[in-house]
N, C-alpha and C positions, 0 to 999 in steps of 0.2 A: 114556722117556717122548717125547724126541725122535719115534719111529715112531710115536708112539701119537698125534701130534700131527696129521700128516701125515694119517694114516689118517683122521680125524677129517673136516680137511677135504677129502677127496676125497670121501664120505660125505656133507658139505653140496652142495658141484658135482653131484652124483648126482640129488642129489635136488630140487637147483632146475632141472637139465634134465629130471628129469621132469613134477615141474610146469609148464613153460613149454611141453613135449611135448601135456600132456593141455590146457591155456589154446585153445594155437594149432587145436588139433586142434576143438577146440567149437566157436570161433568159425569154422573153416572151416566147421565145421557146416552153421552160425548161418548163413551169407553165401547161397549158393544161392538161402534161402526168400526171403530178404530181397531179392535182385535179382528176385526171381522178380514179389512183388509190386508193386515197385518200378515192374516192365515193364508191370504186368496196370493199376496208374493210369494215369491222362494226366499229363504232365508237370504241373507250378506255372505258369498262366495259358496254354495251350495253351487257345485257340478251337475249338469245335465247329462243322464246315462244316453246314449247314445242305441247299445244292445249291448248283450249277451254271448260271452265267447266260451266256446266248451273248457273245463277246468281241462284236459287228457290231450287238447292241443289238437285237437281235432278237428279240420275245415268244417266247423257248422256254425250258425250262429242262430243268435234270437233275440226278436226284438221285446220278448215280457221276459219276465222271472221264469226259469223251467230246471228241473232235474234230471242228468244223465241216465244212462243203462245204469249204473251203480250206485245212482242217489246221490248224486257229488253235485252243487249246485254249479250251477251257472255265473261266471266272471261275468261283473257290470265293466263294460266300455266307456269310459267316462271323456264327451264334447270334451275337445284340446286335445286328448291322446292319442287321437283317429286323422289327422291332419294330414292333408296326403305328401308325401314329402319330407314331415315333420318328425321320425323317428320313434324315439320310443320314449313316454310323458313316465315318468314314476314320480307316485309321493315322498314328501320327507321321511314319513315312517316306513316305506317299501323300500329306500334307499338303503336307511338304518338298519333294517330286519336284513337286509340282502349283503351288506358288507363292502358293501360297492366303494373302493377310493379310485383317485385320476391320481395320474402324472403328466406333465405338463412335455412335449413334446422337447427336445432342445440338442442342439450338437456338441457329442460327445466321441470323444475318444475309445476307440471300440478293443479292447484288450480280450483275445482269444487263447485258450489252451487247448492245444488241440493232443488229442493223446490216443495213438495207436502202438501195435504190439511191434516187436524186433526182437533182433536174435540178438547174440556176439560172435564173432569174424576176426580172426585171424586181420591184421594188420600188416600190407601184400608187404608193401615196404621195409618190413622187420622180418620175412623169413628168407634164408641165406641157404644153399647147399652147396653140399662139399664134393664137386668134380676135380680130380685128379688131372692131370695136364698131361700125365707120363702113365704108359702103361705100366704094372706093376702088380704085388703080390702083397698081403696083407698078411704080416706076421704075426699080428697082435693087438686085439681090440679092450683100450682102454673104459671105450663107452659101450655095452651093449644090452643096452635096453632101451627100447621107446619111451616117450617120457622123463626120461633123467634128465635132470639139471644140470647146463654147463656152463661155463662164465669161459670171458672173451681168453683166449691165450689156453683154455686148459690141454690137453692131449686128449685125441682122436682116438687114434692108434698109430702102428710103427709097421711101414711098410717096406719091401724091398721091391729094389725099381736095376738091373743092369746101365741103364743110362744115364741113374744118379751117382753110379758109384763110377761112372766113365766121366762127369761131368766132375764131380770131383778131383777127379785123378788129374784130369787137365788145367783142376785151377790149382793143386798143389806143386806138380812141375812148371806152370807159368809162372807162380811164384817165387819156387825154385830159383831157377833158371835165369831170372833176370834178374837175380840179385849180384850172377857171378857173369852176367856174360858183358862183353862190352858193348858199345850207344847201340849200333845198326840192330845187333842179335835181340839187346833185352829191349829194345822199341817194337821185336815181332812178339817177341815171351809175354810184355808189357800186352801187350792188347790181345794175345791169347787166352794172359788172365782174367782181364776184360772180359772177355770173350764167355768163356765161363764163367763167370759170376754173376754176367747178365742170364745166361739157361737158369741157371738156381732160384735166385726171381723172379723171374718169369713161371717157374714151374711151381713159387709160392710157398717156395724153402723158404723161414721166418730169422729171421735177423741175429735172434738169438746162436741158431746153427751152426747158421756163414760163421758166425763170428768163434763159435767153437771150431771151425774149419781152419780159420787161419789162426786162430792163439792154440791146437793142437799140434795141426800140418800131419792130423791121420785121417783114410780115408774110413767111412764109420759102412758097413756091410747096410743097415737100415735106418730111416730116417721115421723126424714126427710128424704127422700133421695131425697139426692143432685146428680149437674154434673157432673161427672167425670173430663171433659174436658169442653175447651171452644170451642164456636163454634156455629154452628146451627141447630136447629130441624130438620131433616130431614124423621122422622116418629114418628108418635104418635098414636100410638095402645091405646094408657090408655084414660080412660073413668072415668071421677069420679063417683064413687061408685061401680065400677067395682070390679067384686075378681077376683083378678090374682092367678096364680100356680107358685112353684120354677121355675126358668129359663124363668117365657115367657118373649119376647120384652116386652120393655113399653112407652120405647124412642129409638129413634137411634139418634144420635149429629154426624155430620161429621167438624171436627175441615180445615179453609179453607186458613187456613194459609198459604199453601203448594199444590199445583194441580195437577194434571199427566194431558203429553197432549200425546193422541195417534194419532202416525201419517201412513198412509196409505203409505208405500214405495214400487213400483214399482218392480216385480220379477227380472228386469234385471238392477237396481242400486243398489239391494240388499249391496254388495259388497265396497261399499265404504263408508256403514255407521259402525259404531263400537262402542262398549260402554265409557263411557268419552268425546264421539263429543261433542262440542259445537255449539250451533241452538242458534237461534230468530228465536221467534213465533209473531202474528201479529193477532187481532179477527177485526173483522169484526165493533162489539161493539163500539171499543173503536182505533178510526183511526190515525194511528199517531203515533200511539205508540208500543213503543218495547219490547217486555219480554226475558231475556235471561235465558238459558235453557242447562240445561245437557241431551243427551241420555243417559238413565239409564238403558235400557233391550232389545231386539233382541227378541221378539218371535219366539220361532221352526217352526212355522208352515204358512202354507199359505191359502191363502183365493182362492180355486181353482178358482170359479167363475168371480175376481176380476183380478189376479196372482198379489195383492199385499201384503205386511207379515207386521205387525202391529211393529210399535217402539215405545216403554214407551217412552217419557222424561219427565224428573222433573225440576219445577221452582216453585219461592216463590209466595202467591197472596196477596201483601199488602193490604190491602184494604178492600181484599174477594172481588176484580173489576172482575175478570174471575169466572164466571159460570159455576155450570155442564150443558155437552151438548153446553155450545158454540162453531161455526162449527169453526175456525183456521188457519195460514197460517203458515206452515215452512219453516224455511230456512236453510240446513245444509251447514256447512263450509269444504265441504268432502276434505282429505290429503291427497296425493297422495305416489307414492309407491319410493320416489325420484325422483333424472334428471331421466327423458328418450329425447329419438329423439324423434322430436313433431314438428308441421309444422302449418300455422294456419289454422284452422276447415276450413275457405271459398277455401283454395287448393284446399280440393277434390271433388269432380267432382263424384258423385251416382247414376249410375243409376238403383239401383235395385239390379241387379245381379253381377256388375263388380263398384269398387271404382279405381279412377283413379286419379293423377296427373298430370300436365304437367311440366317438368323439364327442366329447359333452358342447352341446348347442345351446344349452342355456341352463335356466335353472333347473336342474328335475328332468333335463329330454335328454335323449343323445341320439345321435345319426350314426350309421353301423357307414360305413366308406371302407373301399373295395383300396389297398394297398398295393403298390411296386413294393420288393424287401430287395435290400442288399446283401453287403457284407453282414457277416454273425460276431457277435460276443459271445464273454461270458451268462452275460443277464440282459445284454439289450440287441435290438438288431435295426440296420439303416432304413429308412423308408425313403428310397427313389423317390417317389411320390404317390399324394394322394393325401397326406398331413402335413400342416406349416406349419414353422417353429412359435409355439411356442400355445397352439392348439392343444388340451388337455385329452388325456385316453385313457378308456377304465383300462385299468389293472388289478382289480378285485371285486368278484363278482361278475365279470363280464361274458362270461357262458349263462347265466341267468337272465341277464338284460338281451342277450343273445336269442336263449328261448322264448322272451316275452316277445320280443322281435322280428320270432319266427313263427308265431301263433297270430302276429297279425299281420302274415306276410310282408314284413318292411323288408327285406332284403331282395326277395322276387318284384316287390313293385307296390307301390301303396293305395293306388287304385282301384276296385274293381271291373272285368269284363260288365258289358251293358245285358241285363233280366231278359229274357223274351216274358212276354207278359200272353195269358191266355183268358178265354173267357169263355163262361159259363153258362147254364141255369138251373136253377134248382132251389126252393123253401127252407127258410130260415127249424131248425129243428131247436136250439136253448140258444143265449146270449148269457155270457160270463162278464158283466158288465166289471166287476176290481180285475177281473186277466186280461180286458181287451179281447178278448178270443168269442169268435159265435159259432156255432158246431151248423153244417150246412148237405145237406140232403142235395149230390147236384147228379143232374141227366153226365153221358158221357162227354168226354173232351178229345177231341179228334186230333186235335193238336199232341195230345199230348197219350196220345192211344189209352185213356184212360176208361172204365166203365162204371156205370150209374155209382157212386157211396156216397156212404155219410163219411164226413171230415170233418178236424176242426181247423180254422184259421185264424189267423192274428189279423186285426183288424188297421191298416195302416193309420186311419181317419180315426181315432176312437168314441169318439164323440156319435158319430153314425150308426154308435150302435143302440143310444137312446131312441134315436127314430123305428128301428126293426121291432116288428111281434114273434116270436113263435108261430108256427104256420104262415107265411106270409111268405107271396111266390117270387123270387126276385133275381134278378139278371147283375152278372159283376162277373168283377176283372181280376186276377189275382199273378202273382208270381213267386218263384220261389228265391226267399233275401236268405239262406242257409243252406245246406244239405240236410234235405227233410222237412224244412220249416217252409211255409206257404204262407201269404199273406194279400188279406184281397185290397187292392186299392182304388178301386171303384164300386160300390152295391148301389141298388137300386129296388127299387118297386115295378114287377115286371108291366104292372098297367100302366105308367109310369112313360116305361122304354119305348112301350108301342104307338101312346100320342106320343112321344118324340121322335116318331120314324115315319107318321106321314105329314 
């Protein structure tokens, strides 16, 4: 009984082993077929190479791998990267390697800082001329140098004038006589007194001198002419002892408590300047010191030679540190026209005749697009036409993408013109199945003015190479696929071609 059980177990083991061997052999027999099928089909996600382009950007391509004259490998162009109108496609690896960054176009308030040159000028409203209204002589000068500082009321000079002496005498006679005369005579003398006093006032005799005349009651031979304002003596034609006539300028005094800066603004930037606009002024003589200014006036004419307009700014000059004719640097904070659609200035590729931005049209795809620009800010530029709100534009690595696009003629149009096809007869010299090329000794080609020669051709249908043999006479059609790259589009034995012709 025990031996029978052992025999049954052994038999079961042998049966299981036989079944396992049969199943393994069956799977092994099926494995080569499955592997061959997998080898025949392209791997999932594998891209098809359409052609190879010159690595230096020259306008030539090749249907097969090759090297340029410098030994550099031609770059493969894959299916999907060369769609008509589809822009430029980059792999995630290339995007990461080139540092491509994008930013969305969005409404923004464009801030602009306009930097121009200027010069410090006198405030014309604070310049005064000392011009006596009577004839006389300068007896003594208290201010005897150009550039000397004066305060309002400071004496400038002592002058003698017969008219001043006569006016003082008339005033004192009328003043004394009116006090002792009767009513009628007193009125006459009073009017004479008032007339003499008015004449002295009209000659700009100071109130202090008139008070002294009333108080002392004596005529002085000379009177003191005083400065009407505080400032610097800009001009001093006055010379001690000289005779002067009514209206002749003896002193020119300028108040430097406030000055002007005349800025030269280029014509193209005038639209950003307006009256009341704030500005900041710096001068070379005072490094690190800023002065706040305000645009007071935009001159209505332009300089035809420099194409600039003058803009006048007003600013305080504490301590008189700003001197006339100093050169200055002016920064104008130009305000915008409200929120406008804008992109970073770095996104715009300006070729001179065209302005282009690269718009992200999909994952890893970028489309060159012409744009019309408007106002400019410090970092952003307004887009008038060409890009919509929310579209992402390339702001980093865009010149690398533009180079890639130019190599594929993206900006000039993605479709190539029709290529001419030529026909010839010849003989097969050699065949390279791995490269997909054939060497043909062809007869003269009249359409290209070619003589008979031997040259290599790429095959459009690489499978046709298997039917060719060295020494075989053939008739073929070919065309230029790229600069200097010729591809056979049809080839047949000459005997077959002749038979088809009957």
